[in-house]
C-alpha positions in Angstrom: -3.6 -26.1 9.0 -6.5 -28.3 8.2 -6.5 -31.4 5.9 -8.6 -29.6 3.3 -6.1 -26.8 3.0 -3.2 -29.1 2.6 -5.2 -31.0 -0.1 -5.9 -27.6 -1.9 -2.2 -26.7 -1.6 -1.1 -30.0 -3.1 -3.6 -29.9 -5.9 -2.3 -26.5 -7.0 -5.4 -24.5 -6.4 -3.7 -22.3 -3.8 -1.0 -21.3 -6.4 -3.7 -20.1 -8.9 -4.7 -17.1 -6.8 -3.4 -13.9 -8.4 -1.5 -12.6 -5.4 0.2 -15.9 -4.9 1.2 -16.1 -8.5 2.6 -12.6 -8.4 4.5 -13.4 -5.3 6.0 -16.5 -6.8 6.9 -14.9 -10.0 8.6 -12.0 -8.1 10.7 -14.4 -6.0 11.8 -16.2 -9.1 12.8 -13.0 -10.8 14.9 -11.9 -7.7 16.5 -15.4 -7.6 17.4 -15.2 -11.4 18.7 -11.6 -11.0 21.0 -12.7 -8.3 22.2 -15.6 -10.2 22.8 -13.5 -13.3 24.5 -10.4 -11.7 27.9 -12.1 -11.2 28.1 -12.8 -14.9 28.0 -9.0 -15.8 30.1 -7.5 -12.9 33.7 -7.9 -12.2 36.1 -8.2 -9.2 34.7 -7.3 -5.8 31.6 -5.5 -7.3 30.0 -8.9 -7.5 29.7 -9.1 -3.7 28.3 -5.6 -3.5 25.1 -5.9 -5.5 22.0 -7.9 -4.3 18.5 -8.0 -5.9 16.0 -7.8 -3.1 12.6 -7.3 -4.7 10.6 -7.2 -7.8 7.2 -5.4 -8.0 5.2 -3.6 -10.7 8.0 -4.1 -13.3 10.7 -2.6 -11.1 13.6 -4.8 -10.0 15.1 -3.2 -6.8 18.9 -3.8 -6.2 20.8 -2.9 -3.0 24.4 -1.8 -3.7 27.0 -1.4 -1.0 29.1 1.3 -2.7 29.1 4.0 -5.1 31.3 1.9 -7.5 28.8 -0.8 -7.4 26.0 1.6 -8.2 28.1 2.9 -11.2 28.6 -0.8 -12.2 24.9 -1.6 -12.2 24.1 1.5 -14.3 26.6 0.0 -17.0 24.9 -3.5 -17.0 21.3 -2.4 -16.5 20.3 -2.9 -20.2 21.9 -6.3 -20.5 20.6 -7.6 -17.2 16.9 -6.5 -18.1 17.4 -8.1 -21.5 18.5 -11.4 -19.9 15.6 -11.4 -17.5 13.1 -10.6 -20.3 14.5 -13.6 -22.1 14.1 -15.9 -19.0 10.6 -14.6 -18.1 8.8 -13.6 -21.4 5.4 -13.2 -19.7 6.7 -10.7 -17.1 7.0 -6.9 -17.7 10.2 -5.3 -16.9 10.3 -1.5 -16.8 13.5 -0.6 -15.0 16.0 -1.2 -12.4 15.9 0.8 -9.1 19.2 1.0 -7.2 19.7 2.2 -3.6 22.8 2.4 -1.6 22.9 0.8 1.8 25.6 -1.3 3.5 22.9 -2.9 5.8 20.5 -5.5 4.6 17.0 -3.9 4.2 13.7 -5.3 5.8 13.0 -7.0 2.4 16.0 -9.3 2.6 15.6 -12.5 4.5 19.2 -13.0 5.7 
């Protein structure tokens, strides 16, 4: 990385590119969703739901069991409302849920 690109990064110009802004916003939404999910679910279901991505208004959650999937359906409206309050400039359309015990390629850990 050259000195000029570091200078651009530090000045904030690199963050002003549309793709970079969308990526940063998406990661902030995923982090906020993972922070808020335990407040809506009870018991062991808290450990079975993970937000993994956000793109084009769709928050994607991975659930490890059918019970967790059912639990997410029950909290979907409240979670979306909370995220809309935290990110008023971001459009949230729906939550997409898929059942998988294994981490997907989107998850870092």
